[in-house]
C-alpha positions in Angstrom: 4.5 -1.1 -20.7 2.4 2.0 -20.6 3.7 3.3 -17.3 7.2 1.9 -17.1 8.6 5.3 -16.3 6.7 5.3 -13.0 8.8 2.6 -11.3 12.0 4.6 -11.4 10.2 7.8 -10.4 8.6 5.9 -7.5 12.0 4.5 -6.5 13.4 8.0 -6.3 10.4 9.2 -4.3 10.5 6.2 -1.9 14.3 6.6 -1.5 14.0 10.2 -0.4 11.0 9.7 1.8 12.2 6.4 3.1 15.6 7.9 4.0 13.8 10.4 6.2 11.5 7.6 7.5 13.9 5.1 9.0 16.8 4.9 6.6 15.4 2.7 3.8 18.1 1.6 1.4 18.2 1.1 -2.4 18.8 -2.6 -1.7 15.5 -2.8 0.2 13.6 -1.2 -2.6 15.2 -3.5 -5.1 14.3 -6.5 -3.0 10.7 -5.2 -2.8 10.6 -4.8 -6.6 11.7 -8.4 -7.1 9.3 -9.8 -4.5 6.6 -12.0 -6.1 4.4 -11.4 -3.0 4.6 -8.5 -0.5 4.0 -9.4 3.1 1.5 -7.6 5.3 4.2 -6.2 7.6 6.2 -4.8 4.6 3.1 -3.2 3.2 1.9 -1.8 6.5 5.4 -0.3 7.2 5.7 1.4 3.8 2.1 2.7 3.6 2.2 4.0 7.2 5.6 5.6 6.5 4.0 7.5 3.6 0.7 8.3 5.2 1.5 9.3 8.8 3.6 12.1 10.2 4.9 9.8 13.0 5.1 6.4 11.5 6.0 3.2 13.4 9.7 2.4 13.7 9.7 -1.1 12.1 7.5 -3.4 10.0 6.3 -5.4 13.0 5.2 -2.4 14.9 3.5 -1.0 11.8 1.7 -4.3 11.2 0.5 -4.4 14.8 -0.8 -0.8 14.6 -2.6 -1.4 11.3 -4.2 -4.6 12.6 -5.2 -3.0 15.8 -6.8 -0.1 14.0 -8.7 -2.4 11.6 -6.7 -1.2 8.6 -5.9 -4.8 7.6 -8.2 -7.8 7.3 -8.7 -9.4 10.8 -7.1 -12.7 9.7 -3.9 -11.1 8.4 -0.5 -12.5 9.4 2.7 -10.5 9.6 4.6 -12.6 7.2 1.6 -13.6 5.1 0.9 -12.4 1.7 -1.4 -9.4 1.2 -4.3 -9.4 -1.3 -5.4 -6.4 -3.4 -8.4 -6.1 -1.2 -6.3 -6.0 2.0 -3.9 -3.5 0.5 -6.8 -1.3 -0.7 -8.3 -1.4 2.8 -4.9 -0.5 4.3 -4.3 2.4 1.9 -7.8 3.8 2.2 -7.8 3.7 6.0 -4.2 5.0 6.4 -4.7 7.9 3.9 -8.2 8.6 5.1 -9.7 8.2 1.6 -13.4 8.4 1.6 -15.2 5.8 -0.3 -18.5 5.4 -2.0 -21.8 4.2 -0.6 -20.9 0.5 -0.5 -17.5 1.1 1.1 -19.1 3.3 3.8 -21.7 0.7 4.5 -19.3 -2.2 4.4 -15.7 -1.0 4.9 -14.0 -4.2 3.9 -11.3 -5.1 1.4 -13.7 -6.0 -1.4 -15.3 -2.5 -1.5 -12.0 -0.8 -0.8 -10.6 -2.6 -3.8 -13.5 -1.5 -6.0 -13.1 2.1 -4.8 -9.3 2.0 -5.5 -10.0 0.6 -9.0 -12.6 3.2 -9.8 -10.3 6.0 -8.8 -7.5 4.6 -11.1 -5.1 3.7 -8.2 -5.2 0.0 -9.3 -4.7 -0.4 -13.0 -5.1 -3.4 -15.3 -7.1 -6.5 -15.0 -7.2 -7.9 -11.4 -9.4 -9.1 -8.6 -9.5 -8.3 -4.9 -8.3 -11.8 -4.0 -5.1 -11.6 -6.0 -1.9 -11.3 -4.0 0.2 -8.2 -4.5 3.7 -8.3 -5.9 6.4 -5.8 -4.8 6.3 -4.0 -8.2 2.5 -3.8 -8.2 2.5 -2.5 -4.6 4.9 0.3 -5.5 2.9 1.2 -8.6 -0.3 1.4 -6.5 1.4 3.4 -3.8 2.9 5.7 -6.4 -0.6 6.4 -7.9 -2.0 7.2 -4.4 1.0 9.5 -3.6 0.8 11.3 -7.0 -2.9 12.0 -6.5 -2.4 13.1 -3.0 0.2 15.7 -4.1 -2.2 17.2 -6.7 -5.1 17.6 -4.2 
């Protein structure tokens, strides 16, 4: 794998940031890496913990906040799987990433996904309707956090 060193680096980053943001444990990160499909509430919790200064206290609160603010697709369910389009929308909204013309006209998952792909946050062959695995989620979040640090 081309970027296999990123997963351990991201684990270290998430462990330190997650410890400060509500006591995330190594076991939780390991469970997330093994997950074949990340849930909307898990993604919302971790993205908001990384993006906001005062993140929600738990995954359910984070999910509610993200859904209320329009940062997740309207039909999202807390325990339901998240697509790459939904994750892209969540990340772009939470981190306040400006998109291109189509995203500004139609701020939906499809165009958020295209923007994330064009910026190199999402790597490899994929589609906006694909569900996101735990490892893929961590790689995408790592790419966003690494870019954020350099800006």
